[in-house]
C-alpha positions as CSV (number, residue, x, y, z in Angstrom):
1,M,-25.8,-1.2,14.5
2,P,-29.5,-1.2,13.8
3,N,-30.8,-2.1,10.3
4,I,-31.3,0.9,8.0
5,S,-33.6,0.3,4.8
6,R,-32.0,3.2,2.8
7,P,-29.1,4.9,4.6
8,R,-28.6,8.5,4.0
9,I,-25.1,9.3,2.7
10,H,-23.3,12.6,2.4
11,L,-20.7,12.7,-0.4
12,G,-18.3,15.5,0.1
13,P,-16.6,17.9,-0.3
14,D,-16.8,17.1,-4.0
15,S,-19.4,15.8,-6.2
16,D,-18.1,12.5,-8.0
17,S,-20.2,10.6,-10.4
18,A,-18.5,7.3,-9.8
19,L,-18.8,7.5,-6.1
20,A,-22.3,8.7,-6.2
21,K,-23.2,5.8,-8.4
22,G,-21.4,3.4,-5.9
23,I,-23.4,4.9,-3.1
24,E,-26.7,4.5,-4.9
25,Q,-25.7,0.9,-5.9
26,G,-25.2,0.0,-2.2
27,G,-28.6,1.2,-1.5
28,G,-27.9,4.7,-0.2
29,I,-29.4,8.0,-0.7
30,L,-27.4,11.2,-1.3
31,V,-28.2,13.7,1.2
32,P,-26.8,17.1,2.5
33,L,-24.3,16.8,5.5
34,A,-27.2,17.9,8.1
35,D,-29.3,15.0,7.1
36,A,-26.7,12.3,6.9
37,D,-26.3,9.0,8.8
38,A,-23.0,8.4,7.0
39,V,-20.2,10.3,5.2
40,V,-18.1,9.4,2.1
41,W,-15.3,11.9,1.8
42,T,-13.2,12.5,-1.3
43,R,-10.2,14.7,-0.1
44,G,-7.7,14.9,2.7
45,P,-7.8,15.9,6.3
46,A,-7.4,19.5,5.6
47,T,-10.8,19.8,3.9
48,F,-12.7,17.8,6.6
49,P,-15.5,19.6,8.7
50,D,-14.6,20.8,12.2
51,R,-17.6,18.9,13.4
52,L,-19.9,16.3,12.1
53,P,-23.7,16.1,13.0
54,D,-24.3,13.6,15.8
55,A,-26.4,11.5,13.7
56,V,-23.3,10.4,11.5
57,R,-22.4,7.0,12.6
58,W,-19.9,6.0,9.9
59,V,-17.2,7.9,7.8
60,Q,-15.6,6.5,4.7
61,L,-12.3,8.0,4.0
62,P,-10.7,8.0,0.5
63,S,-7.1,6.7,1.3
64,A,-5.7,3.3,2.3
65,G,-3.1,5.2,4.6
66,V,-4.8,7.1,7.5
67,E,-1.7,8.4,9.4
68,P,-2.5,12.1,8.6
69,W,-6.1,11.6,9.5
70,I,-5.0,10.2,12.9
71,S,-2.3,12.7,13.6
72,A,-4.7,15.5,12.8
73,G,-7.0,14.1,15.6
74,I,-9.9,13.8,13.2
75,I,-10.8,10.0,13.8
76,D,-12.6,9.7,17.0
77,E,-14.1,6.6,18.6
78,T,-17.6,8.1,18.7
79,R,-18.3,6.6,15.2
80,V,-17.1,4.0,12.8
81,W,-14.3,5.1,10.5
82,T,-13.2,3.1,7.4
83,S,-10.4,3.5,5.1
84,A,-10.0,2.4,1.4
85,A,-7.4,-0.4,2.4
86,G,-7.8,-3.3,-0.1
87,A,-9.8,-1.0,-2.6
88,Y,-6.7,-0.2,-4.7
89,A,-5.0,-3.6,-4.1
90,R,-4.8,-4.8,-7.8
91,N,-3.5,-1.5,-9.1
92,V,-0.8,-1.5,-6.3
93,A,0.0,-5.1,-6.8
94,E,0.6,-4.7,-10.4
95,H,3.0,-1.9,-10.0
96,G,4.8,-3.7,-7.4
97,V,5.5,-6.6,-9.5
98,L,6.5,-4.4,-12.4
99,L,9.2,-2.7,-10.1
100,L,10.4,-6.0,-9.0
101,L,10.7,-7.4,-12.4
102,A,12.4,-4.1,-13.6
103,G,15.0,-4.6,-10.9
104,V,15.6,-8.2,-11.3
105,R,16.0,-7.8,-15.0
106,V,18.3,-4.6,-14.8
107,L,15.7,-2.8,-17.0
108,A,16.4,0.7,-15.6
109,E,19.9,0.7,-16.4
110,Q,19.4,-0.8,-19.9
111,V,16.8,1.9,-20.6
112,R,19.3,4.6,-19.6
113,A,22.1,3.0,-21.7
114,T,23.2,4.9,-24.8
115,S,25.3,2.1,-26.3
116,W,24.9,-1.6,-26.9
117,R,26.3,-3.1,-23.7
118,K,25.3,-6.7,-24.0
119,T,28.4,-8.1,-22.3
120,D,27.9,-5.8,-19.5
121,F,24.1,-6.5,-18.9
122,D,23.6,-10.2,-20.0
123,P,25.3,-11.9,-16.9
124,R,23.4,-9.5,-14.5
125,V,19.8,-10.1,-15.7
126,G,17.9,-12.4,-13.3
127,T,14.6,-14.1,-13.1
128,L,11.7,-14.4,-10.7
129,Y,11.4,-17.9,-11.6
130,G,12.4,-20.1,-8.7
131,S,12.8,-17.3,-6.2
132,T,11.3,-16.5,-3.0
133,V,9.6,-13.1,-2.5
134,A,8.8,-12.0,1.0
135,I,5.7,-9.7,1.3
136,V,6.0,-7.9,4.4
137,G,2.5,-6.6,5.5
138,C,0.7,-9.2,3.3
139,G,-2.9,-7.7,3.3
140,G,-5.0,-6.8,0.3
141,I,-2.0,-5.7,-1.8
142,G,-0.1,-8.8,-1.0
143,R,-2.8,-11.2,-1.5
144,A,-3.5,-9.6,-4.9
145,M,0.3,-9.9,-5.7
146,I,0.7,-13.6,-4.7
147,P,-1.1,-15.0,-8.0
148,L,1.1,-12.6,-10.1
149,L,4.2,-13.9,-8.6
150,T,3.1,-17.3,-8.9
151,G,2.4,-16.9,-12.5
152,F,6.1,-16.1,-12.9
153,G,7.2,-19.2,-11.1
154,A,8.2,-17.5,-7.7
155,Q,6.7,-18.4,-4.2
156,A,5.5,-16.0,-1.7
157,L,6.6,-15.7,2.0
158,A,3.9,-13.8,3.6
159,V,4.5,-11.6,6.8
160,T,1.3,-10.7,8.6
161,R,0.6,-9.3,12.0
162,S,-1.0,-12.6,13.2
163,G,0.9,-15.3,11.3
164,A,-2.3,-16.8,10.1
165,P,-2.1,-18.7,6.7
166,V,-2.4,-16.6,3.7
167,A,-4.0,-18.4,0.6
168,G,-1.4,-18.9,-2.1
169,A,1.6,-18.2,0.2
170,A,4.3,-21.0,0.4
171,E,4.5,-19.9,4.2
172,T,3.3,-17.2,6.6
173,V,5.3,-15.7,9.2
174,A,4.1,-13.5,12.1
175,A,5.2,-10.0,12.3
176,D,7.3,-10.6,15.4
177,R,9.5,-13.0,13.4
178,T,10.1,-10.6,10.7
179,T,13.9,-10.4,11.4
180,E,14.0,-14.1,10.3
181,I,13.0,-13.4,6.7
182,W,15.8,-11.0,5.8
183,S,18.3,-13.9,5.2
184,R,15.8,-16.4,3.9
185,A,14.1,-14.5,0.9
186,D,15.5,-13.7,-2.4
187,H,13.6,-10.4,-2.7
188,F,11.2,-8.2,-0.5
189,V,8.0,-6.3,-1.2
190,L,6.9,-3.7,1.5
191,A,3.1,-3.5,1.9
192,A,2.8,-2.9,5.6
193,P,1.1,0.2,7.3
194,A,3.2,3.2,8.6
195,T,3.0,2.8,12.4
196,P,5.6,3.2,15.1
197,D,6.3,-0.4,14.9
198,T,7.1,-0.4,11.2
199,A,9.1,2.6,11.2
200,H,12.6,1.9,9.7
201,L,11.6,-1.7,9.6
202,V,14.3,-2.0,7.0
203,D,17.5,-0.7,8.6
204,T,21.2,-1.4,8.6
205,D,20.9,-4.6,10.3
206,A,18.1,-5.9,8.0
207,L,20.0,-4.7,4.9
208,A,23.1,-6.4,6.2
209,R,21.2,-9.7,6.4
210,M,19.9,-9.7,2.9
211,K,21.5,-11.5,-0.1
212,S,23.7,-9.4,-2.4
213,T,21.3,-10.0,-5.2
214,A,18.2,-8.9,-3.2
215,W,15.9,-6.3,-4.5
216,I,13.7,-4.4,-2.2
217,V,10.2,-3.0,-3.5
218,N,8.5,-0.3,-1.4
219,V,4.8,0.3,-2.3
220,A,3.6,1.2,1.1
221,R,5.0,4.2,2.9
222,G,8.6,5.7,2.9
223,S,9.0,5.5,6.7
224,L,9.4,1.6,6.4
225,I,12.9,2.2,5.3
226,D,15.8,3.9,6.8
227,T,16.8,5.9,3.5
228,D,20.3,6.7,4.7
229,A,21.0,3.0,5.3
230,L,19.5,2.1,2.2
231,V,21.8,4.6,0.3
232,R,24.8,3.1,1.9
233,A,23.9,-0.4,1.0
234,L,23.1,0.5,-2.7
235,E,26.4,2.5,-2.9
236,D,28.5,-0.5,-1.6
237,G,26.5,-3.2,-3.6
238,S,25.6,-5.2,-0.5
239,I,22.1,-5.8,-2.0
240,G,21.0,-5.8,-5.6
241,G,18.8,-2.8,-5.5
242,A,15.7,-0.9,-4.4
243,A,12.5,0.1,-6.4
244,L,10.5,2.6,-4.6
245,D,7.2,4.2,-5.3
246,V,7.3,5.9,-1.8
247,T,10.2,7.5,-0.1
248,E,11.4,9.2,3.1
249,P,11.5,12.2,2.5
250,E,8.6,12.4,0.1
251,P,8.5,14.1,-2.3
252,L,12.2,12.9,-3.0
253,P,14.1,16.1,-3.4
254,A,16.2,16.7,-6.6
255,G,19.7,15.8,-6.2
256,H,19.1,12.9,-3.8
257,P,21.4,10.0,-4.5
258,L,18.4,7.7,-5.2
259,W,17.7,9.5,-8.3
260,T,21.1,8.6,-9.9
261,L,22.3,5.4,-8.2
262,P,22.3,2.8,-11.0
263,N,20.6,0.1,-8.7
264,A,17.7,2.3,-7.6
265,I,14.4,3.0,-9.3
266,V,12.0,5.6,-8.1
267,T,8.4,6.2,-9.2
268,P,6.7,9.3,-7.8
269,H,3.9,7.6,-5.8
270,V,1.9,6.4,-8.8
271,A,1.4,2.9,-8.1
272,N,-2.4,3.9,-7.5
273,P,-2.8,6.8,-10.0
274,A,-5.0,9.6,-8.9
275,T,-6.9,9.9,-12.1
276,G,-8.5,6.6,-11.6
277,L,-9.0,6.5,-7.8
278,T,-12.7,7.2,-7.4
279,A,-13.6,4.7,-10.2
280,V,-11.7,1.9,-8.2
281,L,-13.0,3.1,-4.9
282,A,-16.6,3.1,-6.0
283,D,-16.9,-0.8,-5.6
284,H,-15.5,-0.6,-2.0
285,V,-18.0,2.3,-1.1
286,A,-20.9,0.3,-2.7
287,A,-20.1,-2.7,-0.5
288,N,-19.6,-0.6,2.7
289,V,-23.0,1.2,2.1
290,E,-24.7,-2.2,1.6
291,R,-23.1,-3.5,4.8
292,F,-23.9,-0.4,6.6
293,A,-27.6,-0.7,5.5
294,T,-27.9,-4.4,6.6
295,G,-25.8,-4.0,10.0
296,Q,-22.9,-6.2,8.7
297,P,-19.3,-5.3,9.8
298,L,-17.8,-2.8,7.5
299,L,-14.8,-3.3,5.4
300,A,-11.5,-1.7,6.3
301,T,-12.4,-0.4,9.8
302,I,-9.7,1.8,11.3
303,D,-8.3,1.0,14.8
304,I,-6.9,4.2,16.1
305,R,-4.6,2.2,18.5
306,R,-3.0,0.2,15.8
307,G,-2.7,3.2,13.6
308,Y,-4.6,1.6,10.5
């Protein structure tokens, strides 16, 4: 990629002050689409132009998950495409630890209680201290979560595609050995991308291998869990519980068992609240604009074949 002193960036379809500032901080100049070298997009696939000018060599998407963009046939191999993977890691990591703590400490049931049930709850309240938490798909979110878990006295077992060591993790396991972790860890956080390989990663067999006190937290995509198998495991008490910020189907319909099961917690995909997305994304955009200007590899480059 040749060096560009001041890359010409189109911000669309919405004008956003935080992203505009990020582009300028990275050394870019805001221009109309027809004059652009690169595009920073703020909405979903349905709003994307049918055709980009040939001069556009890089597109920055607003989301970490890119499955809808790939399935819509928008992402091509004629230019570089980047996602927001890693940009929202701190937000999502914080929410993931919140959900895990709420589950382990039986918070949801206690909040719903309408009477003093100390003798019921007291023996069931657990702790993260001394536990092993497996982070499946330990990318940016998992790496942001590790120091938070360490602060509570837990150790992280990281699962990554390559199995290369992850800083702060007690151990790292390659993705092709994922089946080994179900019986080893005390709790699980799912932070992997949604791909054909990760569809229903947590299925009947995985659930059967888990400890009866294990909690599963999903802050990635609902498709990583076989929902019917999960409901059965929650109903028969074969695992401790599940705390989900994402579900399959999504939105989770009214009347679904997950809304009322006492050992299930559901938050409506708010680990990364929409109200603050662009402010958080702006730093990521600024870094990528600077890299684009100087010919460095861009952050969170999308590989169509891998699906993320």
